[in-house]
C-alpha positions as CSV (number, residue, x, y, z in Angstrom):
1,M,68.4,73.2,10.7
2,A,66.9,76.1,12.6
3,E,64.8,77.0,9.5
4,E,63.5,73.4,9.2
5,A,62.5,73.5,12.9
6,A,60.7,76.8,12.4
7,G,59.0,75.9,9.2
8,G,57.8,72.4,10.2
9,V,58.3,69.1,8.5
10,K,59.0,69.4,4.8
11,G,58.6,66.8,2.1
12,G,61.2,65.6,-0.3
13,G,60.5,68.5,-2.6
14,G,61.1,71.1,0.1
15,E,57.4,71.7,0.6
16,A,55.8,71.7,4.1
17,L,53.3,68.8,4.8
18,P,49.8,69.8,6.1
19,P,49.2,69.2,9.8
20,I,47.3,66.1,10.8
21,I,44.3,66.8,13.1
22,V,43.0,63.9,15.2
23,K,39.5,64.3,16.7
24,K,38.6,62.3,19.8
25,I,34.9,62.1,20.7
26,T,34.0,61.0,24.2
27,I,30.4,59.6,24.5
28,E,29.0,59.9,28.0
29,E,26.1,57.5,28.7
30,G,22.9,58.9,30.2
31,G,21.9,58.1,33.8
32,H,19.3,55.4,34.8
33,H,15.8,56.5,33.9
34,G,13.9,54.2,36.4
35,G,11.3,51.4,36.0
36,A,8.1,53.1,37.2
37,W,6.5,52.6,33.8
38,K,6.9,48.9,34.3
39,V,4.7,49.0,37.4
40,A,2.1,51.1,35.7
41,Y,2.1,48.7,32.7
42,A,1.8,45.7,35.0
43,D,-1.2,47.2,36.7
44,F,-2.8,47.9,33.3
45,V,-2.3,44.4,32.1
46,T,-3.7,43.0,35.4
47,A,-6.8,45.2,35.1
48,M,-7.4,44.1,31.5
49,M,-7.0,40.4,32.5
50,A,-9.6,40.9,35.3
51,F,-11.9,42.7,32.9
52,F,-11.8,40.0,30.3
53,L,-12.2,37.3,33.0
54,L,-15.4,39.1,34.1
55,L,-16.7,39.2,30.5
56,W,-16.0,35.5,30.2
57,L,-17.8,34.7,33.5
58,L,-20.9,36.8,32.4
59,G,-21.0,34.9,29.1
60,A,-20.4,31.4,30.6
61,T,-22.9,31.4,33.5
62,E,-26.6,31.4,33.8
63,E,-28.8,33.9,35.7
64,N,-29.1,31.6,38.8
65,Q,-25.4,31.0,38.9
66,R,-24.7,34.7,38.7
67,K,-27.1,35.3,41.6
68,G,-25.3,32.6,43.6
69,I,-21.9,34.2,42.9
70,A,-23.3,37.6,43.9
71,D,-24.8,36.3,47.1
72,Y,-21.5,34.6,48.0
73,F,-19.9,38.1,48.4
74,S,-22.9,39.5,50.3
75,P,-24.0,36.6,52.6
76,T,-26.5,36.5,55.4
77,L,-24.5,35.3,58.4
78,V,-25.5,34.3,61.9
79,K,-23.3,36.0,64.5
80,T,-23.2,35.4,68.2
81,R,-21.7,37.4,71.0
82,Q,-19.1,36.5,73.6
83,Q,-21.6,37.4,76.3
84,S,-24.0,35.0,77.9
85,A,-26.9,33.4,76.1
86,G,-29.3,35.7,77.9
87,S,-27.5,38.9,76.6
88,A,-29.7,41.8,75.6
89,E,-27.8,41.8,72.3
90,G,-29.4,38.5,71.4
91,L,-28.6,36.3,68.5
92,L,-26.9,38.7,66.1
93,G,-23.5,39.8,67.5
94,G,-19.9,38.6,67.8
95,S,-17.7,36.7,65.4
96,S,-18.8,35.3,62.0
97,L,-19.5,31.7,61.5
98,T,-17.4,31.8,58.3
99,D,-14.2,32.1,60.4
100,V,-11.9,29.1,59.7
101,D,-11.7,28.3,63.4
102,N,-15.5,28.2,63.7
103,Y,-16.1,25.0,61.7
104,P,-17.8,22.2,63.7
105,N,-15.2,19.9,65.2
106,A,-15.4,20.0,68.9
107,M,-17.8,20.3,71.8
108,G,-18.8,23.9,72.8
109,Q,-22.5,24.6,72.5
110,T,-24.7,27.0,74.4
111,G,-28.3,28.1,74.2
112,T,-29.5,31.4,72.9
113,R,-32.5,33.6,73.2
114,T,-35.5,34.4,71.1
115,I,-35.4,37.4,68.7
116,T,-38.2,39.1,66.9
117,V,-38.5,39.5,63.1
118,P,-40.4,42.8,62.6
119,R,-43.4,42.9,60.4
120,G,-45.5,45.8,59.2
121,K,-49.2,46.3,60.1
122,S,-50.4,45.4,56.6
123,G,-48.1,42.3,56.3
124,G,-50.1,39.9,58.4
125,P,-52.2,37.0,57.1
126,K,-55.9,37.6,56.3
127,E,-58.5,36.8,58.8
128,G,-60.0,33.3,58.2
129,G,-56.9,32.2,56.3
130,F,-56.1,29.7,59.0
131,E,-59.4,27.9,58.9
132,G,-60.0,24.4,57.4
133,Q,-57.9,21.3,57.0
134,L,-55.4,20.4,54.3
135,D,-56.4,16.9,53.2
136,E,-54.5,14.2,51.5
137,K,-55.6,15.4,48.1
138,K,-54.0,18.8,48.7
139,L,-50.8,17.1,49.9
140,E,-50.6,15.0,46.7
141,E,-51.3,18.1,44.5
142,I,-48.4,20.1,46.2
143,K,-46.1,17.1,45.9
144,Q,-46.8,16.5,42.2
145,E,-46.4,20.2,41.4
146,I,-43.0,20.4,43.2
147,M,-41.7,17.2,41.6
148,Q,-42.9,18.2,38.1
149,E,-41.1,21.6,38.3
150,I,-37.9,20.1,39.7
151,L,-37.8,17.3,37.1
152,K,-38.3,19.8,34.3
153,D,-35.0,21.5,35.2
154,K,-32.2,19.3,34.0
155,G,-29.9,20.9,36.5
156,L,-32.2,20.0,39.4
157,E,-33.7,16.6,38.5
158,K,-30.9,14.7,40.3
159,Y,-31.8,16.5,43.5
160,A,-35.5,15.5,43.5
161,K,-34.9,12.9,46.2
162,Q,-33.8,15.7,48.5
163,V,-37.3,17.1,48.6
164,K,-39.9,15.2,50.7
165,V,-43.5,16.2,51.1
166,L,-45.4,14.4,53.9
167,R,-48.3,14.8,56.2
168,A,-47.6,16.1,59.7
169,A,-49.8,16.3,62.8
170,D,-50.4,20.0,62.2
171,G,-50.3,20.3,58.4
172,I,-48.3,19.5,55.4
173,R,-44.5,19.5,55.8
174,I,-41.9,20.0,53.0
175,D,-38.5,18.8,54.0
176,L,-35.3,19.8,52.1
177,V,-32.8,17.2,53.3
178,D,-29.0,17.0,52.9
179,D,-27.0,13.9,52.3
180,A,-23.4,12.9,51.7
181,D,-23.4,14.2,48.1
182,F,-25.6,17.3,48.6
183,S,-25.7,20.2,51.0
184,M,-28.0,23.1,51.0
185,F,-25.5,25.4,52.8
186,T,-21.8,25.8,52.7
187,L,-20.0,24.3,55.7
188,G,-20.8,26.0,59.0
189,T,-22.6,29.0,57.4
190,T,-26.0,30.2,56.4
191,I,-25.0,30.7,52.7
192,L,-27.3,28.7,50.4
193,T,-25.7,26.8,47.5
194,P,-26.9,27.7,44.0
195,E,-28.8,24.4,43.7
196,A,-30.6,24.9,47.0
197,R,-31.5,28.4,46.0
198,R,-33.2,27.2,42.8
199,I,-35.0,24.4,44.7
200,I,-36.4,26.8,47.3
201,E,-37.4,29.1,44.4
202,V,-39.5,26.3,42.9
203,I,-41.1,25.5,46.2
204,G,-41.8,29.2,47.0
205,K,-43.6,29.7,43.7
206,I,-45.9,26.8,44.4
207,V,-46.5,27.5,48.1
208,A,-47.2,31.2,47.2
209,N,-50.5,30.0,45.7
210,E,-51.7,28.7,49.1
211,T,-53.1,30.9,51.9
212,K,-52.0,28.9,55.0
213,P,-49.5,30.2,57.5
214,L,-46.0,28.9,57.4
215,I,-43.5,27.7,60.0
216,L,-39.8,27.3,59.0
217,R,-37.6,25.1,61.1
218,G,-33.9,24.6,60.8
219,H,-32.1,21.4,61.8
220,T,-28.5,20.5,62.0
221,D,-26.5,17.3,62.7
222,S,-24.8,16.7,66.0
223,L,-21.3,17.8,64.9
224,P,-20.4,20.4,67.5
225,Y,-18.1,23.4,67.4
226,R,-14.6,23.7,68.9
227,D,-14.3,24.8,72.6
228,G,-14.2,28.6,72.9
229,V,-16.0,29.2,69.6
230,Q,-18.9,31.5,70.1
231,A,-21.1,29.9,67.3
232,N,-23.2,26.9,68.0
233,N,-25.8,24.6,66.3
234,W,-28.7,26.5,67.9
235,S,-27.8,29.8,66.2
236,L,-26.7,28.0,63.0
237,S,-30.1,26.2,62.6
238,A,-32.0,29.4,63.3
239,G,-29.9,31.4,60.9
240,R,-30.4,28.8,58.1
241,A,-34.1,28.9,58.6
242,E,-34.0,32.7,58.3
243,A,-31.9,32.5,55.1
244,T,-34.5,30.1,53.7
245,R,-37.3,32.6,54.6
246,Q,-35.6,35.4,52.8
247,Q,-35.2,33.2,49.6
248,L,-38.9,32.2,49.9
249,I,-39.9,35.9,50.1
250,R,-37.9,36.6,47.0
251,S,-39.8,33.7,45.3
252,G,-43.1,35.4,45.9
253,I,-44.4,34.4,49.4
254,P,-45.7,37.4,51.4
255,K,-43.8,38.2,54.6
256,G,-47.0,38.0,56.6
257,R,-47.4,34.3,55.8
258,F,-44.6,33.3,58.2
259,A,-45.9,32.5,61.7
260,R,-42.6,31.3,63.2
261,I,-39.0,30.8,62.3
262,E,-37.3,28.2,64.5
263,G,-33.9,26.6,65.0
264,V,-33.9,23.3,66.9
265,A,-30.2,22.4,66.3
266,E,-29.8,18.5,66.5
267,T,-32.6,17.9,69.0
268,E,-35.0,16.5,66.3
269,P,-32.9,14.1,64.2
270,L,-34.3,12.4,61.1
271,I,-31.9,9.5,61.7
272,A,-32.3,9.0,65.4
273,D,-29.7,6.3,65.8
274,N,-27.0,8.4,64.1
275,P,-27.2,12.0,65.1
276,A,-24.1,12.9,63.0
277,D,-25.7,11.6,59.8
278,P,-25.7,14.4,57.2
279,R,-29.4,13.6,56.5
280,N,-30.2,15.2,59.8
281,R,-29.3,18.6,58.3
282,R,-32.5,19.8,56.8
283,I,-35.0,22.7,56.5
284,S,-38.7,21.9,57.2
285,L,-41.4,24.1,55.8
286,L,-44.7,23.5,57.5
287,L,-48.1,24.6,56.0
288,L,-50.3,24.9,59.1
289,D,-53.9,23.8,59.1
290,K,-54.8,24.3,62.8
291,S,-56.5,27.6,63.7
292,Q,-55.1,27.5,67.2
293,D,-51.6,28.1,65.7
294,R,-52.6,31.5,64.4
295,P,-50.6,34.4,65.9
296,R,-52.9,36.0,68.5
297,R,-53.4,39.6,69.3
298,A,-52.0,41.0,72.5
299,G,-55.5,41.8,73.8
300,P,-59.0,43.0,72.8
301,G,-57.8,46.6,72.2
302,A,-54.6,45.7,70.5
303,E,-53.9,47.6,67.3
304,E,-51.4,45.3,65.8
305,E,-51.1,41.5,65.4
306,A,-48.2,39.8,67.1
307,A,-45.2,39.8,64.9
308,P,-43.7,36.5,63.7
309,Q,-40.7,35.4,65.7
310,L,-37.4,33.8,65.0
311,T,-37.2,31.3,67.9
312,L,-35.3,28.4,69.2
313,S,-37.1,25.3,70.6
314,Q,-38.1,25.2,74.2
315,N,-35.2,22.8,74.9
316,A,-32.8,25.5,73.6
317,Q,-34.4,28.2,75.8
318,R,-34.1,26.0,78.8
319,S,-30.5,25.3,77.9
320,A,-29.9,29.1,77.6
321,S,-31.3,29.7,81.0
322,T,-29.0,27.1,82.6
323,P,-25.7,28.6,83.7
């Protein structure tokens, strides 16, 4: 028995059996590797989506539409300051009109002061360009040219009724009028809509062939701003007139043709018995035919002509001077 214990287990024939070896393999799982790659991949996919969306927009829009989109992200805005209307900072300071709280919905208007639009020495109208009268024949010629160009554009023909050409006491006036279905500017701002931009471009190319000085006048309806809002219809109407001037310049009209840029708020309504009517919102472009409206020199020895001014009406200036 002692020998069997020393020699191990033996088989039936007296031979020792081979030992049985059992291997146990323990697999240890690796640690968590993190998900940072998922964030990077998500950023990449988002960038690719934006890129292909941009390609689609470029292919699906026209040149004028692309200009409108570009101008939306770089608008010309009218700003006012919290200071009084007679502040030395003038019209351009303070909060933007595009703030949500600045949309017209409550009383809160003030006057504002005149500001000057600079002009170079060589940018003024030529001597003698203010002489003569624009007769009825010229009015009809301008009206027919504008209507023909608008009706040729399939995207603008339905807006032909928004353009009115008529005789005024001091020249020919071209009105661009809003209504319930059409607005030249986005609500409460000086940002031109793409359709209005194209209409102004048509008018600018035709008026550029004339030599008479121009006055631009902005009008609003009577919808006021909320109490405490620094913006008002005076500055809004002046700012819209200035935005129109810039578009006319891009259309080919020399800067020196503009004698005055005015904002009269709601003081000259087109629909007098309903000041809140949207048709009271309009831009008036006046082709002057009176020589006395020419910007005068400061004196006999003056070296420069008086620069055109961005102004408000006399009523606005009186309102601004009233505490």
